[in-house]
N, C-alpha and C positions, 0 to 999 in steps of 0.2 A: 833747830828749833826749841821753845821756851817750855820749862817743864810744869805741871801742872800745879805747882804751890806758886812761880812767879805769876802764872796767868791769873791766880787766884787773888795776888795779893796787889792789881792794877787797881785802883781803883778806878769805879765807871757809874756812869747813870743810866738803868734802863728807862728807855721810852716809848716800846712797843711791847707795852704787856695788858693783856684785859684780864682784869680781876678773877674775874666769873671761868676764866681759864685756867686758875691753879687750883680748882678743887679737885683733889684727889679723891679715887675712890673712897679710899679710908672715912675721909671725912663727909663725902656725900653720904655716906653709911649711919656714920654719925649723927649728922643733921637730920635725917630720914627720921632717923628715930627719936631724938628728942621731939622732932614736928609730927609727929604719931606719922607717917606718909609709909606708905608702901610701893619699892621701887619692884622694876620687871625685871631685876636682875638680881640671882641669890648670893650672891660674894662680890668683893673688891676685884676678884681677880677674873671673873666671868667680866664686871665692867670692863676691865682692860684688855680685856680678847675683841669686844666691839670696837675698840680703837684703830681702826684697821680702816683707813679711809682712800676712797678714790678721786674725790674731788673736793672743794669747798663745801660744796651744799651737803656733802653727807657728813663731813664733819659738824656741821650747824646745826642738823638734826639731832644728835646726840649732845651736843653742846646745851641747846635749850633743855633740853629732858633732865640734864646735870642740874641747870640751874635751879631747876622748878623746889627744889628744898630748901632754897635760902627767903627764908621769912622774916625772919627780925631783927634789929640792930645788932643783937649779937651774934646772930648767924655770920652777918657782913663783917663785922668785928673777929670773928673766930677765924674766917676765911682771909683775911687779909695778913692779918697778925699772921699766921701759918705760912705766908708768902714771904712777909718782911724776912722771918728767921731765916728762911734759905737765903732770901738775899744779901743778907750781911755773911753769911758763910761764903757768898762769892763776891767779897770784897765792894759789893755794892752798896753807894754813899748817898744815890740819889736817884728817885724813883717818879714818872709820872705817870700813872696808871690810866687805865681806861673802864670806862665800866658802862655796862648798857641799859640805863633806867628804864626803857621801853619793854624788854626782857622779865621786869618783875611787876610795872605797874600795869601790865596786861593781865596779870595774876590776882589784881587788886591789894599789890604789897605799895605802901605809902613812900612815896619816894622820900621824905623825909627821914624813913626808918634805914634806907642803903646807904644814904650820903651821911647821914650822924653814924651807922657802925662804921662806915668804911674812916670815917677822920677819924674817931673815937682810935680806930687800931694806928691811925698814922701817927697822931700824937705820943702813943706806946711807944713806935718804934722809933720816934725822935729821942725818947728819953732811955730807951733802955740800949740802941746801937748809934744814936746818933746820924740815920740815916734822914733828909732829908726830904720831903715828896710832894706832887699834889695830884687834884682830880681831873681827870679829863671825860668830861660826858659826851658818849658817843650816841649818837642820833642811828637807826638800823636804817639801811638805803632800800630794803626792801619794803617797807613802810612808807606811806604815803608824807609829802612834807606839809600837811596841816597837820598829821601826828608830830612831827616833830617839832612845829611850832607849839603844838599845845604843850608838849615835855619842858619846852624850852622855858615859855611861862608859867609853870610850875615848878621848877628849880629857881627861877632868880629872888626868892625868897630867901633859900640858902646861898645866894653868888658869890660870898664872902668865902664861902667852904671850897668853891670850883675856880679852877685853874684856866680852864679852857674846854673847847668841844670837838668833837672829830665824827667821822663818817665811818662806819665798819656794816657788817655783813656782807651778802652776795653783792659783787660787782656787776657779776652779768646781766644786763639790761636797766640795771641803776646808776648813768652815768650820773657824774658832778651837777651838771646843769639842772637837776633834778631838787636841789636843794639851797639853790642861791640866794631864797630870801631868809632862810632862818642861819644860814650863816651871816648875812649879813647883821641881823637883830643880834645874835650874839657877840660878833665884833664891835657893835656897837654898845654894847654891855661891859667892853674892855676886856672881853676872853679871848683868849689865845685861840688861835683856828688851826687842825691838822686833818689830815683825810689821809682816807688807804686809798690809796690808785696804782694800778701798774704791778697790779701781782696775777689775778686772771683776766681784769679789764686790760685793756690796749693802752701803749705806751701816750695817744690822746687823751686819756683820764687822767693824766699826772699833769699833763698842762693844763686841762680845763680844771682842776683843783686847785690849780695858782691862779691862773686868772679869775675864774668866778666864783672862786671859795676863797680867793684869797689866802691858800693855804702856808703856812708858815714852815712846815714841815710835811712832807711823804714819806706815809707809814706803806713798810714794803718799795713801791716805786722799781723791782728789778727790770720790768719789761719798759722802762724809760731807753736801755740800749736799743731798741727797735727803730727809734727818731734819733738820727746823729746830731740835726741840729736842737733837740731839746735835751741832749746829754750833752753840748757845749752851754748850754744855758743855765743848767744845773750846776755844774762845775762855775760856772763863773759867778752866780749869784750865789754859791755857797750854800744851796739847799740842803738841808740835811735828811738823807733816806733813812728811816728805823727798819732795817733789813733783819727778816728773821732767818736764818741759814735752816735750822732743821727742823720748823713748820715748812717750811717751803719746798724741802721733800717728801714730807709727810704728807701735805697733798698736790703731790706730782706738780710742783712747778717749775721743779730741776728731778729729773731720773735719781741722781746721787750727788750727793753731796759736791762731789770731786767736779761735777759739772756746773757748781755754782757761779756764780758772773760775780759774786763779790771782789774779787780779788781786783778784776778788769775794772769794776767802777770805780776801785782807789785808784788806779793807774790814770784813769780817765779825769782825776783831780777831783771825785766826789765825794760829801764830808757823808760817807756811810758809815752806819755804825751796828753793833750786834746786838739783838734783845732777843728775847724765849715765847713772845707773843702769847700763846695757850700752853704753856709748859707740860701742865698736868697730861693735857690731851697728846701732845706732842713728841713725849720720851725727852726734854732735858731744859734745867733750869739756865740761864745768862751763862754760866761758866761753863756747862756742859756744851754751848752752842759756842763760846769763844776753842775749848779744847779740841773738840771734833772739827771745827770748822778751819782750827790751826794745824791740825794734821793732814787733812784732808787736800787742803789747798798750799799747804805748806809754807805758810804766812811765817814771815819774819818777825823777830823779835820787833823791829819799828814799825813793822803793819799794824801788831798788836797791840804798843802803845798808842801807835795812832786812831785805832779804832775805838780806844777807850777814851783818849784826849778826844776824839769828837764828839762820844755821847755826851761829855761833860759840856762842851761846847754848843753843841745842838740843845742844849735843856734851856729853860724859859729861865734859868735863875740870875741875880745879877750879877754883871761881870767881873766883882770883885768877889764873890761866892764861888764862881766858875775858875777863878784864878787859884783860889785857895786848893779846891777839891781837886784841881789838874797839877798842882805845886809836885806830888812827888812822881808824878809820870815822867821814866827818861823822854828824852829829846835826840 
């Protein structure tokens, strides 16, 4: 099995990363102080003690609470810059990051502040580290489609800074069908479409995300194995799955990392990738996800290289740029 340095050296794209989920407790306290806010926690250590989740919703509750310290473009810039530094150390060469505008606009934060702060960090990361990146604006599925349509309309003046749209938050009771109109409008504007499906939600949500939302990638998707025909379709159509192993264990999708089905997905011919999801909350950035998953599932060097190659090929980069980034990977 590969050593940590070899894994670190694999060029990777990270395609399932919620930038609000990279908010480390130390930065949370720093931003709260900057913005003259009072947290209910007394220290970063106390915040970390709260990171024991029984399911997705228990995580989301504290996730939204932490995001409340993000107020200004500078806050979003600092948040993303801290992430890019860690990503660079893990061998990440391209990022397509999610952000949740409704989490912020519902608190009176201007959408422009969010997007421009993240965009300035993207530009800095390109200059400092050579990391290319794009922004994927996610709609919160526990809110209404009308709310998502308002958000899309507000974002269109900044269309040039957006790569695509996504769908996240709690799956239970919030099927992809709920968001058909807003995804159709986003696609008509030339935005790529991705969607969370098949994490807590059933395999049918994966199928609906493909058929109703025209999703080009499925975020998570691990429950696709419950539907053999869907599994065959995903393999035949080369639909990427942006899998997040440590997140899946933290949120009790799998009891142990050794029980994860990632290796089975690869064996079934699926274009699976490894990502970190919300690493500040789930205990590991993408490098740690690679290392711990490799050890738990006894992944071979060839499988690890395939996962890294999948991530680059599954990105929305031009074909020539994908080929350039993937060139150093062993075959």
